[in-house]
C-alpha positions as CSV (number, residue, x, y, z in Angstrom):
1,M,52.4,-17.6,43.4
2,F,55.9,-18.4,43.1
3,L,57.6,-21.6,45.2
4,P,61.5,-22.7,45.4
5,A,62.6,-25.1,42.7
6,H,62.8,-28.1,45.4
7,E,59.5,-27.9,46.2
8,T,56.3,-28.7,45.0
9,A,52.6,-27.1,45.5
10,P,50.1,-28.3,47.7
11,E,47.6,-31.0,46.0
12,G,44.5,-28.6,46.4
13,L,46.4,-25.4,45.2
14,V,47.1,-27.6,41.7
15,L,43.5,-28.8,41.1
16,F,42.5,-24.9,42.2
17,E,44.9,-23.2,39.2
18,R,43.4,-26.3,36.9
19,E,40.1,-25.6,37.7
20,G,40.7,-21.9,36.9
21,K,42.3,-22.6,33.7
22,R,39.2,-24.9,32.7
23,T,36.9,-22.0,33.8
24,D,38.7,-19.4,31.7
25,M,39.0,-21.8,28.7
26,I,35.2,-22.2,29.1
27,T,34.6,-18.7,29.4
28,A,36.3,-17.8,26.2
29,I,34.7,-20.5,24.2
30,I,31.4,-19.1,25.4
31,L,32.3,-15.5,24.3
32,S,34.0,-16.8,21.0
33,A,30.9,-18.5,20.4
34,T,28.5,-15.4,21.4
35,V,30.3,-13.2,19.3
36,V,30.5,-16.0,16.2
37,L,26.3,-16.3,16.9
38,L,26.0,-12.2,16.9
39,S,27.8,-11.6,14.1
40,Y,26.4,-14.5,12.0
41,V,22.5,-12.7,13.1
42,M,23.3,-8.8,13.3
43,I,25.7,-8.7,10.1
44,P,23.4,-10.0,7.6
45,S,20.4,-8.4,9.5
46,Y,22.4,-5.1,9.0
47,M,23.2,-5.8,5.4
48,V,18.9,-6.5,4.6
49,S,18.4,-3.3,6.7
50,Q,21.1,-1.5,4.5
51,K,19.7,-3.2,0.9
52,V,16.1,-1.9,2.1
53,L,16.8,1.5,3.3
54,H,19.5,2.5,0.5
55,P,19.1,0.8,-2.7
56,R,21.3,2.1,-5.3
57,A,19.0,3.7,-7.6
58,K,20.0,4.1,-11.3
59,T,22.1,6.8,-12.6
60,L,20.1,9.1,-15.5
61,D,22.5,7.5,-18.2
62,E,21.8,3.7,-16.7
63,A,17.8,4.5,-17.0
64,E,17.8,5.9,-20.4
65,K,20.4,3.0,-21.5
66,M,17.5,0.8,-20.1
67,R,14.9,2.4,-21.5
68,N,16.2,2.2,-25.0
69,D,17.4,-1.4,-24.8
70,D,13.6,-2.3,-23.2
71,G,12.2,-1.3,-26.9
72,I,8.6,-0.1,-26.1
73,Y,9.5,3.3,-25.6
74,K,10.2,5.3,-28.8
75,P,11.4,8.9,-29.3
76,E,8.1,9.6,-31.4
77,D,5.9,8.5,-28.6
78,L,6.5,12.2,-27.6
79,N,5.5,14.0,-30.9
80,G,2.8,16.7,-30.3
81,T,3.1,16.6,-26.8
82,R,4.2,19.2,-24.2
83,R,6.4,18.6,-21.1
84,E,6.3,20.9,-18.2
85,D,8.2,20.8,-14.6
86,I,6.2,20.4,-11.8
87,A,7.3,22.2,-8.6
88,L,6.5,20.2,-5.6
89,R,8.0,20.3,-2.0
90,S,7.4,17.3,0.4
91,D,6.2,17.5,3.8
92,F,9.8,16.0,4.7
93,G,11.5,18.8,3.8
94,Y,12.5,17.8,0.5
95,D,12.0,18.7,-3.3
96,I,9.8,16.1,-5.2
97,Y,11.1,16.0,-8.9
98,A,8.3,15.5,-11.3
99,F,7.0,16.6,-14.5
100,V,3.9,16.1,-17.2
101,I,3.4,15.6,-20.6
102,Y,0.5,16.9,-22.0
103,N,-1.3,15.0,-24.2
104,K,-0.8,16.4,-27.9
105,V,-4.8,16.9,-27.9
106,P,-5.9,19.0,-24.9
107,S,-7.4,16.8,-22.4
108,E,-8.7,17.5,-18.7
109,H,-7.5,13.9,-17.5
110,A,-4.3,13.1,-15.8
111,V,-2.8,10.0,-14.8
112,I,0.3,9.9,-12.2
113,L,3.0,7.3,-12.8
114,S,5.0,5.7,-10.2
115,H,8.2,3.6,-10.6
116,G,9.6,0.8,-8.7
117,V,12.6,0.6,-6.4
118,T,16.4,1.4,-7.5
119,C,14.1,3.1,-10.7
120,R,13.3,6.3,-11.8
121,S,10.6,8.5,-13.9
122,E,12.5,8.1,-17.1
123,L,11.9,4.4,-17.2
124,M,8.0,4.5,-16.7
125,F,8.3,6.1,-20.3
126,R,7.7,2.6,-21.6
127,Y,4.0,3.2,-20.2
128,L,3.7,6.7,-21.6
129,K,1.9,6.1,-24.9
130,I,-1.0,3.9,-23.8
131,F,-1.9,6.5,-21.3
132,L,-2.1,9.4,-24.1
133,D,-3.6,6.8,-26.5
134,M,-6.4,6.5,-23.8
135,G,-6.4,10.7,-23.7
136,Y,-4.9,11.5,-20.4
137,N,-1.6,13.7,-19.8
138,V,1.0,11.8,-18.0
139,V,2.6,12.9,-14.6
140,F,5.7,11.3,-13.8
141,M,7.5,11.7,-10.2
142,D,10.9,10.5,-8.7
143,H,10.2,8.9,-5.7
144,R,12.3,10.0,-2.7
145,C,15.8,8.7,-2.8
146,H,15.6,8.1,-6.2
147,G,16.3,10.3,-9.4
148,R,16.3,13.7,-8.5
149,T,14.2,14.0,-5.8
150,G,15.8,14.0,-2.0
151,G,15.2,12.1,1.2
152,D,17.0,10.2,3.6
153,V,15.7,6.6,3.5
154,V,13.6,4.6,1.1
155,S,10.0,3.4,3.1
156,Y,8.3,1.4,0.2
157,G,5.2,3.7,0.5
158,Y,5.2,4.5,4.2
159,F,6.6,7.7,3.4
160,E,6.0,8.1,-0.1
161,K,2.6,7.8,-0.1
162,Y,2.5,11.5,1.3
163,D,4.4,12.9,-1.5
164,L,2.0,11.1,-4.0
165,A,-1.0,12.5,-2.2
166,K,0.6,15.8,-3.0
167,A,1.1,15.0,-6.5
168,V,-2.6,14.1,-6.7
169,R,-3.5,17.4,-5.1
170,W,-1.3,19.4,-7.9
171,A,-3.2,17.4,-10.8
172,K,-6.8,18.4,-9.1
173,E,-5.8,21.6,-9.2
174,H,-4.9,21.8,-13.0
175,F,-7.3,19.4,-14.5
176,N,-10.7,19.1,-14.3
177,G,-11.6,15.6,-15.3
178,R,-10.7,12.2,-14.2
179,I,-7.4,11.3,-12.1
180,G,-6.0,8.1,-12.2
181,L,-2.7,6.0,-10.7
182,F,-0.7,3.6,-11.9
183,G,2.4,1.7,-10.3
184,E,4.9,-0.5,-11.1
185,S,6.2,-3.0,-8.1
186,M,7.0,-0.2,-5.4
187,G,5.6,2.6,-6.9
188,A,2.2,0.1,-7.2
189,G,2.7,-0.5,-3.3
190,I,3.1,3.4,-2.8
191,S,-0.1,4.1,-5.1
192,M,-1.9,1.2,-3.1
193,Q,-1.1,3.3,0.2
194,A,-1.9,6.7,-0.9
195,I,-5.5,6.1,-2.0
196,E,-6.1,6.5,1.9
197,L,-4.9,9.9,1.7
198,T,-6.7,11.2,-1.3
199,D,-9.7,10.4,-4.0
200,V,-8.9,9.4,-7.5
201,D,-10.8,7.7,-10.0
202,F,-9.0,4.6,-10.9
203,L,-5.9,2.5,-9.6
204,I,-4.2,0.5,-11.9
205,E,-1.4,-1.8,-10.1
206,D,1.2,-3.8,-11.7
207,C,3.2,-6.5,-9.7
208,G,3.0,-4.7,-6.3
209,Y,3.4,-6.3,-3.1
210,S,0.3,-7.0,-0.6
211,S,2.5,-6.6,2.5
212,F,6.2,-5.2,2.8
213,G,6.7,-7.5,6.1
214,E,5.9,-10.4,3.8
215,E,8.0,-9.8,0.8
216,I,11.1,-9.3,3.4
217,H,10.0,-12.8,4.6
218,Y,9.9,-14.1,0.9
219,N,13.3,-12.7,-0.2
220,L,14.9,-13.9,3.0
221,R,14.0,-17.5,2.4
222,S,15.3,-17.3,-1.1
223,T,18.5,-15.8,0.2
224,P,21.7,-18.2,0.8
225,F,23.2,-18.2,4.1
226,V,20.3,-16.3,5.5
227,F,17.6,-17.8,7.4
228,D,14.1,-16.2,7.8
229,A,13.3,-17.4,11.0
230,V,17.0,-15.9,12.1
231,H,17.1,-12.8,10.6
232,Y,13.7,-11.2,10.2
233,L,12.9,-9.8,13.7
234,P,17.0,-8.4,13.6
235,S,16.1,-6.6,10.1
236,R,13.3,-5.5,11.2
237,L,14.1,-3.9,14.4
238,L,17.6,-2.6,12.3
239,I,15.0,-1.0,9.7
240,K,12.7,0.8,12.5
241,L,15.7,2.1,14.5
242,R,17.9,3.3,11.2
243,G,14.7,4.3,9.1
244,K,12.2,5.2,11.6
245,Y,9.3,3.1,10.3
246,D,8.1,-0.3,10.7
247,I,8.1,-2.7,7.8
248,E,4.8,-4.7,8.6
249,A,3.1,-1.2,8.8
250,V,3.5,-0.9,5.0
251,S,0.5,-2.9,4.1
252,P,-0.9,-2.0,0.9
253,V,-3.3,-4.8,0.8
254,M,-5.0,-3.2,4.1
255,S,-5.3,0.0,2.1
256,M,-7.1,-1.7,-0.6
257,A,-9.5,-3.3,1.7
258,K,-10.7,0.5,1.7
259,A,-10.8,1.0,-2.1
260,K,-13.5,2.7,-3.3
261,M,-12.7,3.2,-6.8
262,P,-12.3,1.1,-9.5
263,V,-9.2,-1.5,-9.6
264,L,-7.2,-2.8,-12.5
265,I,-4.9,-5.4,-10.8
266,I,-2.0,-6.9,-13.0
267,H,0.6,-9.4,-11.8
268,G,2.6,-12.2,-13.9
269,K,2.0,-15.4,-12.8
270,K,5.9,-16.0,-13.3
271,D,6.8,-13.3,-11.0
272,S,10.0,-14.7,-8.8
273,Y,10.8,-11.3,-6.7
274,V,7.1,-10.5,-5.9
275,P,5.1,-13.6,-5.8
276,Y,1.6,-13.9,-8.0
277,T,0.0,-15.1,-4.4
278,M,0.1,-11.3,-3.3
279,G,-1.6,-10.0,-6.4
280,E,-4.5,-12.6,-5.7
281,K,-4.4,-11.1,-2.0
282,I,-4.7,-7.9,-3.2
283,F,-7.5,-8.3,-5.7
284,N,-9.4,-10.7,-2.9
285,A,-8.8,-7.6,-0.4
286,V,-10.9,-5.1,-2.4
287,P,-14.4,-4.9,-1.1
288,H,-16.3,-4.1,-4.2
289,D,-16.8,-5.9,-7.5
290,N,-15.4,-2.7,-9.6
291,K,-12.0,-4.8,-10.0
292,Q,-10.2,-6.7,-12.6
293,I,-7.2,-8.8,-12.7
294,Y,-4.6,-9.4,-15.7
295,A,-2.2,-12.3,-15.2
296,P,0.0,-13.0,-17.8
297,E,2.9,-15.6,-17.9
298,A,5.5,-12.9,-17.0
299,E,8.1,-12.6,-14.7
300,H,8.3,-9.2,-12.4
301,A,7.5,-6.2,-14.0
302,Y,7.8,-7.9,-17.6
303,S,3.8,-7.8,-18.2
304,V,3.8,-4.6,-20.7
305,K,6.9,-6.4,-22.5
306,Y,5.4,-9.7,-22.6
307,D,2.8,-8.7,-24.9
308,T,2.5,-5.1,-25.3
309,R,-0.5,-5.2,-27.1
310,E,-2.7,-7.6,-25.0
311,Y,-1.6,-5.2,-21.8
312,K,-2.8,-2.1,-23.7
313,K,-6.3,-3.8,-24.8
314,Q,-6.5,-4.7,-20.8
315,I,-6.0,-1.5,-19.9
316,K,-8.2,0.0,-22.5
317,T,-10.8,-2.5,-21.4
318,F,-11.1,-1.9,-17.9
319,L,-11.0,1.9,-18.5
320,M,-14.1,1.8,-20.8
321,R,-15.8,-0.6,-18.5
322,Y,-16.2,2.3,-16.0
323,G,-16.4,5.4,-18.2
324,L,-12.8,6.5,-18.5
325,Y,-11.6,6.1,-21.4
326,F,-11.1,9.1,-23.9
327,G,-9.1,7.8,-26.8
328,D,-12.2,7.8,-28.8
329,L,-12.6,11.5,-28.0
330,A,-8.9,12.3,-28.9
331,A,-9.9,11.8,-32.6
332,T,-12.3,14.5,-32.5
333,G,-10.1,16.9,-31.3
334,K,-10.3,17.9,-27.8
335,V,-10.4,15.2,-25.0
336,S,-13.2,16.3,-22.1
């Protein structure tokens, strides 16, 4: 509304225009605050979902360098063994990269090794000699979105357990002896969940999480500028929308409550990534007495490096206790 220069607007009209400007300002402030708040909630939550669903897996060169720097695996560990690739196809439509290292002494027993997040089968060679010496053939596999295996998202066992169960079926078709599972970190979580789908003779889990939802809670609490109470639910929702699974349905501890086979739990007391208390929860969930726990003063996934000799001794003692150790038979020339 325009008035001649010598005229003034009625007082009511001036007040109305002032109120209108004040309302516009308040609206702009509210909208800006809403955008900032939503950005603060949703941007970190999206980043969490991205890190969970699409972690950057190590390349073959990176894995081999880490394996060599680790110093536990030595090339001579393969002396006398034979390697064979395994053709597996996931029910979710991708190829599973897997292979078996046959013991230099003929054996009808096998253990399947499962790696941690961002890792790949080559990094599990640190455990190769332990199980060869126990009289086992050793099966390696890359889990989905890792190494040379396909897949669209990482699910920490929700989908991977079906691939592992398929590897167990392959092992049962090719070996007439005992079949066991060994997993490190995420691989431990996958192995624990897989026992609901297939029968195995033993399970060894090293530094696995009791619940992936709890693991997310734990990591959010230790992440700068991120608050568990604010970002957990949006992160969970985004993972569910983008990944097609609920992180709270990824619960190894619930699977272990149904365990029937002997179980060895290994968990470093100084683990700052998956806290030792999770290992205790898993141990307490196992509904029988055929279980052991080994808890060195080690960080996450470092128990084997902390004291390799003691680590091997603990596994040997566990296997011997339940009639699953065949290392002495290997010296006779045949493990059966």
